[in-house]
C-alpha positions in Angstrom: 2.6 -4.3 -8.0 -0.9 -3.4 -7.3 -2.4 -5.0 -10.5 -3.2 -8.6 -10.8 -4.1 -10.7 -13.9 -7.7 -12.0 -14.0 -9.3 -15.3 -14.7 -12.7 -16.1 -16.0 -13.5 -18.0 -12.8 -13.1 -15.0 -10.7 -15.5 -13.0 -12.8 -18.0 -15.8 -12.2 -17.5 -15.5 -8.5 -18.0 -11.8 -8.5 -21.1 -11.9 -10.7 -22.7 -14.5 -8.5 -22.3 -12.1 -5.5 -20.0 -14.2 -3.5 -18.3 -10.8 -2.9 -20.4 -8.3 -1.0 -20.0 -4.7 -2.1 -18.5 -3.9 1.2 -16.3 -5.8 3.6 -16.4 -4.8 7.2 -19.3 -4.1 9.5 -18.3 -0.4 9.9 -17.5 -0.9 13.5 -13.9 -0.8 14.6 -12.7 -4.2 15.8 -10.8 -7.4 14.8 -12.8 -10.3 13.4 -12.3 -12.6 10.4 -15.8 -14.1 10.8 -19.1 -12.4 10.1 -19.5 -9.7 10.9 -16.0 -9.0 9.7 -14.4 -6.1 11.6 -11.3 -4.1 10.9 -9.8 -0.9 12.4 -8.5 1.6 9.9 -7.5 -0.4 6.8 -4.8 1.7 5.1 -2.7 0.0 2.5 -3.0 -2.8 -0.1 -0.8 -5.2 -2.0 -1.4 -8.1 -4.4 -0.9 -11.5 -2.9 -1.3 -15.0 -4.3 -4.0 -17.2 -5.7 -6.2 -14.3 -6.7 -6.1 -12.7 -3.3 -4.8 -9.4 -1.9 -3.4 -8.1 1.4 -4.4 -5.1 3.4 -2.8 -3.4 6.4 -5.2 -3.1 9.3 -3.5 -0.1 10.9 -5.0 0.0 14.4 -4.9 -3.8 14.7 -1.2 -3.8 13.9 -2.0 -6.6 11.5 -1.7 -7.7 7.9 -4.8 -9.5 6.6 -5.8 -11.4 3.4 -8.9 -11.2 1.3 -9.3 -14.2 -0.9 -11.2 -14.5 -4.2 -14.4 -15.3 -2.4 -14.2 -12.2 -0.3 -13.2 -14.0 2.9 -10.9 -12.3 5.3 -8.0 -14.0 7.2 -5.6 -12.3 9.5 -2.1 -13.6 8.6 -0.1 -12.0 11.4 -0.4 -9.3 14.0 -3.3 -8.4 16.3 -4.6 -5.6 18.5 -2.7 -7.0 21.5 0.6 -7.2 19.6 1.6 -3.5 19.6 5.4 -3.0 19.9 8.5 -4.1 18.2 9.8 -7.7 18.3 11.0 -10.1 15.6 10.4 -13.9 15.6 7.5 -16.2 14.9 4.1 -14.6 14.4 2.7 -15.7 17.7 5.5 -13.7 19.5 6.2 -10.9 17.0 5.0 -7.4 17.6 4.2 -4.6 15.2 3.6 -0.8 15.3 2.7 1.7 12.7 2.5 -0.6 9.7 2.0 1.7 6.7 3.1 -0.4 3.7 3.0 -4.0 2.5 4.4 -5.7 -0.6 4.7 -9.3 -1.8 7.5 -11.2 -3.6 5.6 -14.0 -5.3 8.7 -15.8 -6.5 10.1 -16.3 -3.0 6.8 -16.1 -1.1 8.0 -13.2 1.1 5.9 -10.4 2.5 7.6 -7.0 3.1 6.2 -4.5 5.6 7.1 -0.9 6.2 6.8 0.5 9.7 6.3 4.3 10.1 6.7 4.1 13.9 9.7 1.7 14.2 11.3 3.1 11.0 12.2 -0.3 9.6 11.6 -2.7 6.8 10.8 -6.2 7.8 10.3 -9.4 5.8 7.9 -12.1 6.7 8.6 -15.6 5.5 7.3 -19.1 6.2 9.3 -21.1 8.7 8.2 -24.4 10.2 4.7 -23.7 8.7 4.4 -20.4 10.6 5.1 -16.8 9.6 8.5 -15.6 10.8 9.4 -11.9 11.0 12.8 -10.4 10.6 14.0 -6.8 10.4 16.1 -6.3 7.3 16.7 -2.6 7.1 16.6 0.4 9.4 17.6 1.1 13.0 14.7 0.0 15.1 12.7 2.8 16.7 15.3 5.4 15.7 14.5 8.0 13.1 16.9 9.9 10.9 18.6 9.7 7.6 21.5 7.4 6.8 22.2 5.5 3.6 24.6 2.5 3.4 24.5 -0.9 5.1 20.9 -1.9 5.7 21.4 -2.7 9.4 22.8 0.8 10.0 20.4 2.7 7.7 18.0 5.2 9.2 14.6 6.3 8.0 12.0 8.8 9.1 8.4 7.5 8.8 8.2 4.8 6.1 4.9 4.8 4.4 5.1 2.4 1.6 7.2 -0.5 0.2 7.3 -2.0 -3.3 9.0 -5.1 -4.4 10.4 -5.4 -8.0 11.0 -8.8 -9.6 14.8 -8.1 -9.9 15.1 -7.9 -6.1 14.9 -4.2 -5.7 12.9 -3.0 -2.7 11.7 0.6 -3.0 10.7 2.4 0.2 8.8 5.7 0.5 10.4 7.7 3.3 8.0 10.6 3.9 9.9 12.2 6.8 12.9 12.6 4.5 10.8 13.2 1.4 12.7 10.5 -0.5 12.3 7.2 -2.3 15.0 4.9 -1.0 16.1 1.5 -2.4 17.3 -1.6 -0.7 19.5 -3.8 -2.9 21.9 -6.5 -1.8 21.9 -5.3 1.8 22.6 -1.6 0.8 20.2 1.3 1.2 20.5 4.2 -1.3 18.4 7.3 -2.0 17.1 7.4 -5.6 14.9 10.4 -5.7 14.2 13.2 -3.2 13.9 16.9 -2.5 17.4 17.8 -1.5 20.9 17.6 -3.0 21.7 14.3 -1.5 19.9 12.5 -4.3 20.9 12.6 -8.0 17.2 12.9 -9.1 15.5 15.8 -7.5 11.9 16.7 -7.2 10.0 19.6 -5.5 7.5 17.6 -3.5 6.2 18.0 0.0 4.6 15.0 1.6 5.0 11.9 -0.7 2.8 9.3 0.9 2.0 6.4 -1.5 3.4 4.9 -4.6 2.7 2.0 -7.0 4.3 0.4 -10.1 3.0 1.3 -13.5 5.1 -1.0 -15.7 8.7 -0.1 -15.0 7.7 3.4 -13.7 6.7 4.3 -10.2 3.7 6.7 -9.7 3.7 8.7 -6.5 1.0 10.6 -4.6 2.1 13.8 -2.8 -0.6 14.5 -0.2 1.1 17.7 0.7 0.9 19.5 -2.6 -1.9 17.5 -4.2 0.2 16.3 -7.1 0.9 13.0 -8.8 4.4 12.2 -10.1 5.8 9.6 -12.5 9.3 8.3 -11.6 11.4 6.3 -14.1 14.2 4.7 -12.0 17.6 5.8 -13.1 16.2 8.4 -15.6 14.0 11.1 -14.1 10.8 12.2 -12.5 8.0 14.5 -13.7 4.8 16.0 -12.2 1.7 15.1 -14.1 -0.2 18.0 -15.6 -3.8 17.0 -14.5 -7.0 18.4 -16.0 -8.3 19.3 -12.5 -6.6 19.6 -9.1 -6.7 16.9 -6.4 -7.0 17.8 -2.7 -5.1 15.2 -0.8 -4.2 12.1 -2.9 -3.3 9.4 -0.4 -3.4 6.1 -2.4 -2.7 5.2 -6.0 -2.7 2.2 -8.4 -2.4 1.5 -12.1 -4.6 -0.8 -14.3 -1.9 -1.7 -16.8 -4.0 -0.1 -19.6 -2.7 3.5 -19.2 -5.0 4.5 -16.4 -4.3 5.5 -12.8 -6.7 5.4 -9.9 -6.3 7.7 -6.9 -7.9 7.7 -3.4 -8.3 11.4 -2.6 -8.6 11.6 1.2 -9.3 15.3 1.1 -12.2 15.0 -1.3 -13.5 11.7 0.1 -13.6 10.5 -3.5 -11.8 8.1 -6.0 -10.6 9.4 -9.3 -9.5 7.9 -12.6 -6.6 9.5 -14.4 -6.3 8.8 -18.2 -3.2 9.4 -20.2 -1.5 11.1 -17.2 -3.9 14.0 -17.6 -7.7 13.6 -17.7 -9.2 13.3 -14.3 -12.7 11.9 -13.8 -14.5 11.0 -10.6 -15.7 7.4 -10.1 -19.4 7.4 -9.8 -20.4 7.3 -6.1 -23.5 5.2 -5.4 -25.2 3.4 -2.5 -24.3 0.1 -4.2 -20.5 0.7 -4.2 -20.6 2.7 -1.0 -18.5 5.5 -2.5 -21.2 8.0 -1.6 -20.2 7.7 2.1 -16.4 7.4 1.9 -14.7 8.7 5.0 -11.0 9.3 4.3 -10.3 6.8 1.6 -6.6 5.7 2.1 -5.7 3.4 -0.8 -6.9 1.7 -4.0 -6.0 -1.6 -5.7 -7.3 -3.5 -8.8 -7.8 -7.2 -8.3 -9.5 -9.5 -10.8 -11.2 -6.5 -12.5 -12.5 -5.1 -9.2 -11.4 -1.7 -7.9 -11.1 -1.9 -4.1 -10.9 1.1 -1.8 -9.6 1.2 1.8 -12.2 3.3 3.6 -10.1 4.3 6.6 -12.5 5.9 9.0 -15.5 3.7 8.1 -13.3 0.6 8.8 -14.4 -1.0 5.6 -13.2 -2.2 2.2 -15.4 -1.1 -0.7 -15.5 -2.2 -4.3 -16.5 -1.2 -7.8 -16.4 -3.5 -10.9 -14.4 -1.8 -13.7 
């Protein structure tokens, strides 16, 4: 999920300005120390101890932001482009587009759009260990069934549900797929191969909202609400979106969307009323350049500002 419970202590940290309004120097690069540098941050996930993860796309890395606003690269780097499982020092990554976290078992899941696989990252001998668990490495296509023989076409997001379900957004096949007990199945999609059908074009991001999954379709500018096993509906919004690329829920009935086409962030109330988040110099939303994703952590709305190589925030 992309929503994290808050503590009073974290509010104190924020109000005392231990967070800056913007993380990242604005210059593409890779540095955890000041000045922090990143290269196209593209996806978020909740993590542990009040922190969150972000995918640093052009650095082929997953990095953590803790509750003090400090950045730490967990695995991957700009010189590790490729595909290889194993310990983090040897593992290679390409086209990471999605990240999710299983807090019960302390497992990070990543979705690779380039290698067309789902990989899990665990701790082994006090180091991160990477293992491919679904997909045929570096082969694209469409095959359901046994995870090691399944095929995907450009995976762009992954979600982990507490019951062990792993949901995957396969944009090349325009489907949400599910990994459960070593089997991949298609649960919603555009064609007759799925029992729940939807007329979407380029579904690119999704997030949990309770038991539902809300989905951005960047191709047709729509938002969808999917109830697994039951159905899916398009939201009838009060105003159109241009290119919704990232979405999250606040657990209070509101959705937040990063609209890459409008270079803006929107709030959606009651699955209908759309309002733009105020863009100011303080939150940096006045100069967004292709916002890719949003997440709410400890009462703070974070935005992945893709082409500015920064993370920006607004207190809700």
